[in-house]
VEXNUMI-685587 format. One record per residue (C-alpha): x, y negated, z. Coordinates in steps of 0.25 Angstrom, whole numbers, plus 2048, in hexadecimal, padded with zeros to 3 digits. Layout:
VEXNUMI-685587
(pt (X, Y, Z)) ...
//
This chain:
VEXNUMI-685587
(pt (800, 800, 800)) (pt (80D, 7F7, 802)) (pt (80D, 7F6, 7F3)) (pt (7FF, 7F2, 7F3)) (pt (802, 7E6, 7FC)) (pt (80D, 7E3, 7F3)) (pt (804, 7E1, 7E9)) (pt (7FC, 7D8, 7F1)) (pt (807, 7CF, 7F4)) (pt (808, 7C2, 7F1)) (pt (816, 7C0, 7EE)) (pt (81D, 7C0, 7E0)) (pt (820, 7CE, 7E1)) (pt (812, 7D3, 7E3)) (pt (80D, 7CB, 7D6)) (pt (815, 7D1, 7CE)) (pt (812, 7DE, 7D5)) (pt (802, 7DA, 7D2)) (pt (806, 7D6, 7C5)) (pt (80C, 7E4, 7C2)) (pt (800, 7EB, 7C9)) (pt (7F8, 7E5, 7C0)) (pt (7FD, 7E8, 7B1)) (pt (7FF, 7F5, 7B7)) (pt (7EF, 7F7, 7BB)) (pt (7EC, 7F0, 7AD)) (pt (7F4, 7FA, 7A6)) (pt (7EC, 806, 7AF)) (pt (7DF, 801, 7AB)) (pt (7E5, 800, 79E)) (pt (7E7, 80F, 79B)) (pt (7D9, 815, 799)) (pt (7D5, 80C, 790)) (pt (7E3, 80D, 788)) (pt (7E0, 81D, 789)) (pt (7D3, 81B, 784)) (pt (7D3, 810, 77A)) (pt (7E3, 810, 774)) (pt (7DF, 81E, 76C)) (pt (7D0, 81B, 767)) (pt (7D5, 813, 758)) (pt (7DC, 821, 755)) (pt (7CF, 82C, 75A)) (pt (7CE, 830, 74A)) (pt (7DD, 830, 748)) (pt (7DB, 83C, 753)) (pt (7D1, 842, 74F)) (pt (7D8, 842, 740)) (pt (7E4, 848, 746)) (pt (7DE, 853, 750)) (pt (7D4, 856, 747)) (pt (7CA, 853, 750)) (pt (7BA, 84D, 74E)) (pt (7B7, 841, 753)) (pt (7B2, 844, 75F)) (pt (7BB, 84C, 764)) (pt (7C4, 841, 765)) (pt (7BC, 839, 76A)) (pt (7BB, 842, 776)) (pt (7C8, 83F, 779)) (pt (7C3, 831, 77D)) (pt (7BA, 839, 785)) (pt (7C3, 840, 78B)) (pt (7CC, 835, 78F)) (pt (7BF, 82D, 794)) (pt (7BB, 839, 79D)) (pt (7C9, 838, 7A3)) (pt (7C7, 82B, 7A7)) (pt (7BC, 82C, 7AC)) (pt (7BE, 83A, 7B4)) (pt (7CE, 834, 7B8)) (pt (7C5, 827, 7BF)) (pt (7BD, 830, 7C8)) (pt (7CA, 836, 7CC)) (pt (7D3, 82B, 7CD)) (pt (7CB, 823, 7D7)) (pt (7CB, 82C, 7E3)) (pt (7D8, 832, 7E0)) (pt (7DE, 825, 7E0)) (pt (7D8, 81E, 7ED)) (pt (7DC, 82C, 7F4)) (pt (7E9, 82F, 7EF)) (pt (7EE, 820, 7EC)) (pt (7EF, 81A, 7E0)) (pt (7FC, 81C, 7DA)) (pt (7FD, 82A, 7D9)) (pt (7EF, 82C, 7D2)) (pt (7F4, 820, 7C7)) (pt (800, 826, 7C6)) (pt (7FA, 837, 7C4)) (pt (7F0, 82E, 7B7)) (pt (7F9, 827, 7B1)) (pt (802, 831, 7AF)) (pt (7F7, 83C, 7A9)) (pt (7F3, 831, 79F)) (pt (7FF, 82F, 79A)) (pt (803, 83E, 79A)) (pt (7F5, 840, 794)) (pt (7F8, 836, 78A)) (pt (805, 83A, 785)) (pt (7FD, 849, 784)) (pt (7F1, 844, 77A)) (pt (7FE, 83E, 771)) (pt (801, 84D, 770)) (pt (7F2, 854, 76E)) (pt (7F2, 85E, 764)) (pt (7E2, 85D, 762)) (pt (7D4, 856, 767)) (pt (7D4, 85F, 773)) (pt (7DF, 85D, 77A)) (pt (7E2, 850, 777)) (pt (7D3, 84D, 77E)) (pt (7D8, 854, 78B)) (pt (7E4, 84C, 78B)) (pt (7D9, 83E, 789)) (pt (7D2, 843, 795)) (pt (7E0, 845, 79E)) (pt (7E4, 837, 799)) (pt (7D6, 831, 79D)) (pt (7D7, 837, 7AC)) (pt (7E5, 831, 7AD)) (pt (7E0, 823, 7A9)) (pt (7D4, 823, 7B2)) (pt (7DD, 824, 7BC)) (pt (7E4, 819, 7B9)) (pt (7D7, 80F, 7B4)) (pt (7D3, 813, 7C2)) (pt (7DF, 810, 7CB)) (pt (7E2, 803, 7C3)) (pt (7D4, 7FC, 7C8)) (pt (7D7, 805, 7D8)) (pt (7E5, 7FF, 7D9)) (pt (7DE, 7EF, 7D8)) (pt (7D2, 7F4, 7E3)) (pt (7DD, 7F6, 7EB)) (pt (7E6, 7E9, 7E9)) (pt (7DC, 7E1, 7E7)) (pt (7CF, 7DD, 7ED)) (pt (7C2, 7D4, 7E9)) (pt (7C6, 7C9, 7E0)) (pt (7D4, 7CD, 7DE)) (pt (7D0, 7DB, 7D9)) (pt (7C6, 7D5, 7CF)) (pt (7CE, 7CE, 7C8)) (pt (7D7, 7DA, 7C7)) (pt (7CD, 7E4, 7C3)) (pt (7CA, 7D9, 7B7)) (pt (7D7, 7D8, 7B1)) (pt (7D4, 7E9, 7B2)) (pt (7C8, 7E6, 7AA)) (pt (7D0, 7DD, 79F)) (pt (7DC, 7E7, 79E)) (pt (7D1, 7F3, 79D)) (pt (7C9, 7EA, 791)) (pt (7D5, 7E8, 788)) (pt (7DB, 7F5, 78A)) (pt (7CF, 7FC, 780)) (pt (7D4, 7ED, 777)) (pt (7E4, 7F1, 776)) (pt (7E3, 7FF, 778)) (pt (7DD, 803, 769)) (pt (7E4, 7F8, 764)) (pt (7F2, 800, 767)) (pt (7EC, 80E, 763)) (pt (7EA, 807, 757)) (pt (7F7, 802, 755)) (pt (7FD, 80F, 759)) (pt (7F3, 817, 74E)) (pt (7F9, 80F, 743)) (pt (808, 810, 748)) (pt (808, 81F, 74D)) (pt (7FB, 829, 74F)) (pt (7F1, 82B, 75B)) (pt (7FA, 834, 763)) (pt (804, 826, 765)) (pt (7F9, 81F, 76B)) (pt (7F8, 82B, 777)) (pt (808, 829, 777)) (pt (806, 81B, 77A)) (pt (7FB, 81D, 785)) (pt (804, 827, 78D)) (pt (80F, 81E, 78C)) (pt (807, 810, 792)) (pt (802, 81D, 79B)) (pt (80F, 81F, 7A1)) (pt (814, 813, 7A0)) (pt (80A, 80B, 7AA)) (pt (80A, 81B, 7B2)) (pt (81A, 815, 7B3)) (pt (816, 809, 7B8)) (pt (80C, 80D, 7C1)) (pt (815, 814, 7C8)) (pt (81F, 80C, 7CA)) (pt (818, 7FE, 7CC)) (pt (80A, 800, 7D0)) (pt (80B, 802, 7E0)) (pt (800, 80B, 7E8)) (pt (7F5, 800, 7ED)) (pt (7EA, 80C, 7F5)) (pt (7F0, 80E, 801)) (pt (7F0, 81B, 80B)) (pt (7E6, 817, 814)) (pt (7DB, 815, 809)) (pt (7DD, 821, 802)) (pt (7D1, 82A, 806)) (pt (7D3, 83A, 806)) (pt (7D1, 840, 7F8)) (pt (7C3, 847, 7F8)) (pt (7BC, 84D, 7EF)) (pt (7B0, 84A, 7F6)) (pt (7B3, 83C, 7FB)) (pt (7B3, 839, 7EC)) (pt (7A7, 83D, 7EA)) (pt (7A0, 838, 7F4)) (pt (7A2, 829, 7F0)) (pt (7A1, 82B, 7E1)) (pt (791, 832, 7E5)) (pt (791, 825, 7EE)) (pt (796, 81B, 7E3)) (pt (78C, 824, 7D8)) (pt (780, 821, 7E2)) (pt (783, 811, 7E1)) (pt (779, 80B, 7D4)) (pt (782, 7FF, 7D3)) (pt (78D, 807, 7D1)) (pt (787, 812, 7C6)) (pt (77E, 809, 7BD)) (pt (789, 7FF, 7BA)) (pt (793, 80D, 7B9)) (pt (78A, 814, 7B0)) (pt (787, 807, 7A6)) (pt (796, 804, 7A7)) (pt (799, 812, 7A3)) (pt (790, 813, 797)) (pt (796, 806, 793)) (pt (7A1, 808, 793)) (pt (79F, 816, 78B)) (pt (797, 80E, 781)) (pt (7A4, 807, 780)) (pt (7AB, 815, 77F)) (pt (7A3, 81A, 773)) (pt (7A8, 80E, 76D)) (pt (7B7, 810, 76F)) (pt (7B3, 820, 76B)) (pt (7AA, 81F, 760)) (pt (7AE, 812, 758)) (pt (7BE, 817, 754)) (pt (7B4, 820, 74A)) (pt (7AC, 817, 747)) (pt (7B2, 80B, 741)) (pt (7BE, 813, 73E)) (pt (7B9, 81E, 737)) (pt (7AA, 818, 734)) (pt (7AE, 80B, 730)) (pt (7BA, 80D, 72C)) (pt (7C3, 804, 736)) (pt (7D1, 806, 738)) (pt (7D9, 80A, 745)) (pt (7DE, 7FA, 747)) (pt (7D1, 7F6, 742)) (pt (7C8, 7FE, 74C)) (pt (7D1, 7F9, 756)) (pt (7CF, 7EA, 754)) (pt (7BF, 7ED, 755)) (pt (7C3, 7F5, 762)) (pt (7CB, 7E9, 766)) (pt (7C0, 7DF, 766)) (pt (7B5, 7E6, 76A)) (pt (7BF, 7E9, 778)) (pt (7C2, 7DB, 775)) (pt (7B2, 7D8, 775)) (pt (7B1, 7E2, 783)) (pt (7BB, 7D9, 788)) (pt (7B6, 7CA, 786)) (pt (7A9, 7D0, 78B)) (pt (7B0, 7D5, 796)) (pt (7B7, 7C6, 797)) (pt (7A7, 7BF, 797)) (pt (7A2, 7C9, 7A1)) (pt (7AC, 7C4, 7AB)) (pt (7AA, 7B7, 7AB)) (pt (79B, 7B7, 7A9)) (pt (79B, 7C1, 7B5)) (pt (79A, 7B7, 7C0)) (pt (78E, 7AF, 7BA)) (pt (786, 7BD, 7B6)) (pt (78B, 7C7, 7C0)) (pt (793, 7D6, 7BB)) (pt (786, 7DE, 7BD)) (pt (77E, 7D3, 7B0)) (pt (78B, 7D3, 7A8)) (pt (78B, 7E4, 7AB)) (pt (77C, 7E4, 7A3)) (pt (780, 7DB, 798)) (pt (78B, 7E2, 793)) (pt (784, 7EF, 795)) (pt (776, 7E8, 78D)) (pt (781, 7E4, 784)) (pt (787, 7F1, 782)) (pt (77B, 7FA, 780)) (pt (776, 7EF, 775)) (pt (781, 7ED, 76C)) (pt (782, 7FC, 76C)) (pt (773, 7FF, 76A)) (pt (775, 7F6, 75E)) (pt (782, 7FD, 75A)) (pt (77A, 807, 757)) (pt (770, 800, 74F)) (pt (77C, 7FC, 746)) (pt (780, 809, 746)) (pt (774, 811, 742)) (pt (770, 807, 737)) (pt (77E, 808, 732)) (pt (782, 7F8, 731)) (pt (793, 7F8, 72F)) (pt (79C, 7F8, 736)) (pt (79B, 7E7, 73C)) (pt (78F, 7E8, 745)) (pt (795, 7F6, 74A)) (pt (7A0, 7ED, 74F)) (pt (798, 7E1, 751)) (pt (78E, 7EC, 759)) (pt (79B, 7F2, 760)) (pt (7A2, 7E7, 764)) (pt (795, 7E1, 76C)) (pt (795, 7EE, 773)) (pt (7A2, 7EF, 777)) (pt (7A2, 7DF, 77D)) (pt (795, 7E2, 784)) (pt (79F, 7ED, 78D)) (pt (7A8, 7E2, 791)) (pt (79F, 7DD, 799)) (pt (79B, 7EB, 79F)) (pt (7A7, 7F1, 7A3)) (pt (7AC, 7E7, 7AE)) (pt (7A0, 7E5, 7B4)) (pt (79B, 7F1, 7B6)) (pt (7A6, 7F5, 7BF)) (pt (7A4, 7E7, 7C5)) (pt (797, 7ED, 7C9)) (pt (79D, 7FB, 7CD)) (pt (7AA, 7F6, 7D4)) (pt (7A6, 7EC, 7DC)) (pt (7A7, 7EF, 7EC)) (pt (7A9, 7FF, 7EA)) (pt (7B5, 7FD, 7F5)) (pt (7BD, 809, 7F6)) (pt (7B3, 80F, 7ED)) (pt (7B7, 805, 7E2)) (pt (7C0, 80F, 7DB)) (pt (7B6, 81C, 7DB)) (pt (7AB, 811, 7D4)) (pt (7B6, 80D, 7CB)) (pt (7B7, 81A, 7C8)) (pt (7AA, 81E, 7C7)) (pt (7A7, 812, 7BD)) (pt (7B4, 817, 7B4)) (pt (7B0, 826, 7B4)) (pt (7A4, 81F, 7AF)) (pt (7A9, 818, 7A4)) (pt (7B4, 822, 79E)) (pt (7A8, 82E, 7A1)) (pt (79F, 828, 798)) (pt (7A7, 822, 78F)) (pt (7AE, 82F, 78B)) (pt (79F, 836, 789)) (pt (79B, 82A, 77F)) (pt (7A8, 82E, 778)) (pt (7A6, 83A, 770)) (pt (798, 836, 76E)) (pt (79B, 82A, 768)) (pt (7A3, 831, 75F)) (pt (79A, 83D, 759)) (pt (79A, 839, 74B)) (pt (7A0, 829, 74C)) (pt (7A8, 82D, 740)) (pt (79E, 82C, 738)) (pt (795, 823, 73C)) (pt (792, 816, 74A)) (pt (786, 81F, 74E)) (pt (78C, 826, 75A)) (pt (794, 81A, 75E)) (pt (788, 812, 75F)) (pt (781, 81C, 764)) (pt (786, 821, 76F)) (pt (78A, 811, 772)) (pt (77D, 80E, 772)) (pt (777, 819, 77C)) (pt (781, 815, 784)) (pt (77E, 808, 786)) (pt (770, 80A, 789)) (pt (772, 813, 791)) (pt (77B, 808, 79A)) (pt (771, 7FE, 79A)) (pt (767, 807, 79F)) (pt (770, 80F, 7A9)) (pt (770, 7FC, 7AF)) (pt (761, 7FC, 7AF)) (pt (75F, 80A, 7B4)) (pt (769, 80E, 7BE)) (pt (772, 801, 7C4)) (pt (768, 7FB, 7CE)) (pt (764, 7EC, 7CB)) (pt (76D, 7E6, 7D4)) (pt (779, 7EB, 7CF)) (pt (773, 7E7, 7C3)) (pt (774, 7D8, 7C7)) (pt (767, 7D7, 7C9)) (pt (760, 7D4, 7D9)) (pt (756, 7E0, 7DD)) (pt (74A, 7DA, 7E4)) (pt (752, 7DD, 7F3)) (pt (75F, 7D6, 7F1)) (pt (757, 7CA, 7EC)) (pt (74C, 7CB, 7F8)) (pt (75A, 7CD, 801)) (pt (75D, 7BD, 7FD)) (pt (752, 7B8, 807)) (pt (756, 7C1, 810)) (pt (757, 7B9, 81E)) (pt (767, 7B7, 81F)) (pt (76B, 7BB, 80E)) (pt (774, 7AE, 80A)) (pt (76C, 7A8, 801)) (pt (779, 7A2, 7FA)) (pt (77D, 7AE, 7F4)) (pt (77C, 7B2, 7E6)) (pt (77B, 7C2, 7E5)) (pt (785, 7C3, 7DB)) (pt (78C, 7D1, 7E2)) (pt (789, 7DF, 7E6)) (pt (78A, 7E3, 7F5)) (pt (790, 7F1, 7F6)) (pt (790, 7FA, 802)) (pt (79B, 807, 805)) (pt (799, 80E, 810)) (pt (7A6, 80F, 818)) (pt (7AA, 81C, 823)) (pt (79E, 81D, 82F)) (pt (797, 810, 830)) (pt (7A0, 806, 827)) (pt (79B, 7FF, 81A)) (pt (7A1, 7F8, 810)) (pt (79B, 7EB, 80A)) (pt (7A1, 7E6, 7FD)) (pt (79A, 7D8, 7F6)) (pt (7A4, 7D2, 7EC)) (pt (7B1, 7CF, 7F4)) (pt (7AA, 7D1, 801)) (pt (7AF, 7DF, 807)) (pt (7A8, 7E1, 815)) (pt (7A6, 7EE, 81E)) (pt (79D, 7F1, 82A)) (pt (7A5, 7FB, 835)) (pt (7B1, 801, 82C)) (pt (7B5, 80C, 833)) (pt (7C5, 814, 830)) (pt (7C9, 818, 83D)) (pt (7C1, 823, 844)) (pt (7CD, 824, 84E)) (pt (7C5, 81E, 859)) (pt (7B9, 825, 858)) (pt (7BE, 835, 85A)) (pt (7BD, 834, 869)) (pt (7AD, 833, 868)) (pt (7AA, 835, 85A)) (pt (7B3, 83E, 856)) (pt (7BC, 83E, 84A)) (pt (7B4, 83D, 83C)) (pt (7AE, 845, 833)) (pt (7B6, 840, 827)) (pt (7C0, 837, 827)) (pt (7BB, 827, 824)) (pt (7BF, 822, 817)) (pt (7C9, 814, 818)) (pt (7C3, 807, 819)) (pt (7C9, 7FF, 80C)) (pt (7C8, 7F2, 80F)) (pt (7D0, 7E7, 809)) (pt (7D3, 7DB, 80E)) (pt (7C8, 7D1, 810)) (pt (7BE, 7DD, 815)) (pt (7B5, 7D8, 820)) (pt (7AD, 7E0, 82C)) (pt (7A1, 7E2, 834)) (pt (7A0, 7E8, 83D)) (pt (794, 7EE, 846)) (pt (79B, 7F0, 853)) (pt (7A8, 7F5, 85A)) (pt (7A7, 805, 85B)) (pt (7B3, 80A, 857)) (pt (7AA, 812, 84A)) (pt (7A6, 804, 845)) (pt (7B2, 7FD, 84B)) (pt (7C0, 800, 844)) (pt (7C9, 7F7, 84B)) (pt (7D5, 7F9, 843)) (pt (7CE, 7F8, 835)) (pt (7C5, 7EC, 83A)) (pt (7D2, 7E5, 83E)) (pt (7D7, 7E8, 830)) (pt (7CB, 7E1, 829)) (pt (7CC, 7D6, 832)) (pt (7D9, 7D1, 82C)) (pt (7D2, 7CD, 81F)) (pt (7C4, 7CD, 821)) (pt (7B9, 7CB, 82D)) (pt (7B5, 7D2, 837)) (pt (7A5, 7D1, 83B)) (pt (79F, 7D4, 847)) (pt (795, 7D2, 851)) (pt (798, 7C7, 85B)) (pt (79B, 7D0, 868)) (pt (7A3, 7D8, 863)) (pt (7AD, 7CD, 85C)) (pt (7B3, 7CE, 86A)) (pt (7B8, 7DC, 869)) (pt (7BC, 7DB, 85E)) (pt (7C6, 7D0, 85F)) (pt (7CD, 7D9, 869)) (pt (7CF, 7E1, 85E)) (pt (7D6, 7D5, 858)) (pt (7CB, 7D3, 84E)) (pt (7C5, 7C6, 84B)) (pt (7B6, 7C8, 848)) (pt (7AC, 7C0, 83F)) (pt (7A2, 7C1, 84E)) (pt (793, 7C0, 84A)) (pt (785, 7BF, 851)) (pt (77A, 7C7, 84F)) (pt (772, 7C1, 843)) (pt (77E, 7B9, 83F)) (pt (781, 7B8, 82F)) (pt (78F, 7B9, 82A)) (pt (795, 7B8, 81C)) (pt (7A0, 7C3, 819)) (pt (7A3, 7BF, 80B)) (pt (798, 7C1, 801)) (pt (790, 7C8, 80E)) (pt (788, 7C6, 81B)) (pt (789, 7CC, 827)) (pt (781, 7CB, 834)) (pt (781, 7D3, 840)) (pt (775, 7D8, 843)) (pt (76E, 7E2, 84E)) (pt (773, 7EF, 853)) (pt (773, 7F9, 85E)) (pt (77E, 802, 863)) (pt (77C, 80E, 86B)) (pt (787, 808, 874)) (pt (781, 7FB, 87A)) (pt (784, 7EF, 879)) (pt (793, 7F1, 879)) (pt (795, 7F3, 86B)) (pt (78D, 7E6, 867)) (pt (78A, 7EE, 85A)) (pt (784, 7E6, 84E)) (pt (77E, 7EB, 83F)) (pt (785, 7E2, 833)) (pt (779, 7DB, 828)) (pt (781, 7D9, 81D)) (pt (77C, 7D3, 811)) (pt (783, 7CF, 802)) (pt (77E, 7CE, 7F4)) (pt (76F, 7D0, 7F7)) (pt (771, 7DD, 7FD)) (pt (770, 7E0, 80E)) (pt (775, 7EC, 817)) (pt (775, 7ED, 826)) (pt (77F, 7F6, 82E)) (pt (77A, 7FB, 839)) (pt (788, 802, 841)) (pt (784, 80D, 848)) (pt (778, 806, 850)) (pt (76E, 80D, 857)) (pt (75E, 80A, 854)) (pt (75A, 7FE, 859)) (pt (74E, 7F4, 856)) (pt (756, 7E8, 850)) (pt (754, 7F0, 842)) (pt (748, 7E8, 83F)) (pt (74C, 7DA, 842)) (pt (759, 7DC, 83A)) (pt (74F, 7DF, 82F)) (pt (748, 7D3, 82F)) (pt (754, 7C8, 832)) (pt (75E, 7D0, 82A)) (pt (756, 7DB, 823)) (pt (755, 7E1, 817)) (pt (760, 7E8, 814)) (pt (763, 7F1, 808)) (pt (76C, 7FB, 811)) (pt (76A, 7FE, 81E)) (pt (77B, 805, 825)) (pt (776, 80B, 830)) (pt (77C, 818, 838)) (pt (776, 826, 839)) (pt (77C, 82F, 842)) (pt (774, 82E, 84E)) (pt (781, 832, 856)) (pt (77D, 837, 866)) (pt (789, 830, 86D)) (pt (790, 835, 87C)) (pt (79A, 82F, 87F)) (pt (79E, 822, 888)) (pt (793, 824, 891)) (pt (78A, 823, 884)) (pt (784, 82E, 884)) (pt (775, 833, 87E)) (pt (76E, 83B, 877)) (pt (768, 831, 86D)) (pt (76F, 82A, 860)) (pt (778, 81F, 861)) (pt (775, 81F, 854)) (pt (76C, 81D, 849)) (pt (767, 82A, 845)) (pt (764, 82B, 835)) (pt (755, 829, 838)) (pt (755, 81F, 840)) (pt (761, 817, 836)) (pt (757, 818, 82D)) (pt (74C, 812, 834)) (pt (756, 807, 837)) (pt (759, 805, 827)) (pt (748, 805, 826)) (pt (748, 7F9, 833)) (pt (753, 7F3, 82B)) (pt (74B, 7F3, 81D)) (pt (757, 7F8, 818)) (pt (756, 7FE, 809)) (pt (761, 808, 80D)) (pt (769, 810, 818)) (pt (777, 813, 819)) (pt (77A, 81D, 820)) (pt (787, 81A, 829)) (pt (78F, 81F, 835)) (pt (78C, 82E, 835)) (pt (792, 83C, 832)) (pt (7A0, 837, 836)) (pt (7A1, 83B, 846)) (pt (79B, 845, 84D)) (pt (7A1, 84A, 85A)) (pt (796, 850, 864)) (pt (793, 84D, 86F)) (pt (799, 840, 870)) (pt (796, 83A, 862)) (pt (78A, 843, 85A)) (pt (784, 840, 84D)) (pt (775, 843, 849)) (pt (774, 84F, 83E)) (pt (772, 84F, 830)) (pt (771, 83F, 82F)) (pt (773, 83D, 820)) (pt (766, 845, 81D)) (pt (75D, 83F, 827)) (pt (762, 831, 823)) (pt (75D, 834, 816)) (pt (751, 839, 81A)) (pt (74D, 830, 822)) (pt (752, 825, 819)) (pt (749, 82C, 80F)) (pt (73D, 82C, 817)) (pt (73E, 81C, 81A)) (pt (741, 818, 80B)) (pt (74D, 813, 80D)) (pt (75B, 818, 806)) (pt (764, 820, 80C)) (pt (774, 81F, 80B)) (pt (77D, 829, 80F)) (pt (789, 825, 809)) (pt (798, 82B, 80C)) (pt (7A3, 822, 811)) (pt (7A7, 81B, 805)) (pt (79B, 81B, 7FD)) (pt (795, 810, 7F8)) (pt (786, 80D, 7FE)) (pt (77C, 80A, 7F1)) (pt (776, 7FD, 7F5)) (pt (76B, 801, 7E8)) (pt (75F, 804, 7F0)) 
//
């Protein structure tokens, strides 16, 4: 991690290192598009050289895209668990070796296999490049770096076919693979010598397939993510149907030379980049969701017109015009879909990025051979595939993406503007995102604001009473500037060392009576009275009444957090009490209520009773109903069970789910680190 810290340093040497790292990351993001596009002008020659049909040669594109799709799903969690450098160097080695072997392929079938391996290696480079940025930068600085990498990704398809065409003109298609392999090897050597490790060991969770599947499952249940991911994937497939089919349509059917085709390809790619640049200038005014819809709609409409032109047979120029409009609108989709998908995903941003990339290349790989079924003789198959995919992307935005993600305020969000403690000067231009941490912890993100409630890493102080945890808690990945709220100072809700670390660069909120306890630990807190709101970045936080089983020695509170038209409440490890309805009148209703559900029986330190000292699953649901919550998320359960001192209720998840459904409340039972969906 020392190298990563040095990169952040402000010295002259640090500045040089930052530039070197940026250049290397740009090279990494270019390898994937370079591997795909450099040999595209040579597809007809490969078919002739290897005596293969067009559809078989286009399977080499599909294989590369499939490798890029699968590789991203592997590279993200692997680099989280093992660090960035090792998986990156492995991927670059595989990419270079497979590229060199592609140049020696004696038949199309071996070439297909090798292209899949080359794509797999390129996927590691692509995912880990973005992971490096997340490791080294936060907020607006990270956004600037991502924009630069997106520009490289957009320019690479422009330059790659031009380079490939020149190599084809001087040598053969095999020389294109030699060149790409040489460039991959050069990047490998540079990264081995100059790119530092950026993920410290303390942030590396153990590699567990079950845990990886749980993270991906949680993301896939979030419609706010799935909608843009699918729309992006289908639109990306439109572009790859064009990439795969256009060499045959424009060269074999309309007679363009490889150089002329490369010029057409470059013009269309520059249209894509220009649209992306225009979108960057307009996103502050219209928002990413609006631009995403505009891009998807424009691509679908232009592809449908292209199909009409192909069926009627209007000739080359109408075909070129429709292609230009369709591909230019893709430039509005590719930057804005990630903007919606990757915002506020925290440590799961890598998995979200992997899903985004996997969807792109998976759908793109499926579209490529379909577009090439008969494109040597007709433009209709390519145009039909593009039109169907474009219309499907439009349908996804209408049917899958919730209205809030599509940029429209739901009636519930609009109503929330009139709630009692809403800041009426706010403009809802962003989306609030929630993630469950370990035990009772919750992460809330809005724009550049990151807020944690009751984060917990150190369970050692809990062992004498609560026993050892059933599973290790995930590390809390909290960058500089992270804020925190504490419901009470019991050690399973107040991790002293973690809160002290967060207090170095962020604010710590607590109920006024507990401020002195934090001060004794050297922590300066923002003390608030019950019902007193405070601004934390784009969020408003307010402590409200709660009830701890040990009485007033704890001064436990619940926290109401509001931002971007969404309101949640976090109830610590409260017992049942009579304040629910007053809280609902003063601060509700709520989109999500985070409630303890383990109904624990506690017998220690003179506190002994045969009644639950935290909410049972059924009580939690009744509390959610009293609060007017649309959804209830279970916390504080299935981690500690140490009879007779600390005994959990049985069948918590089943009971919570049944009770919630009977009450018409959406139950959220998510594991540590999973996203809590807000589309109810």
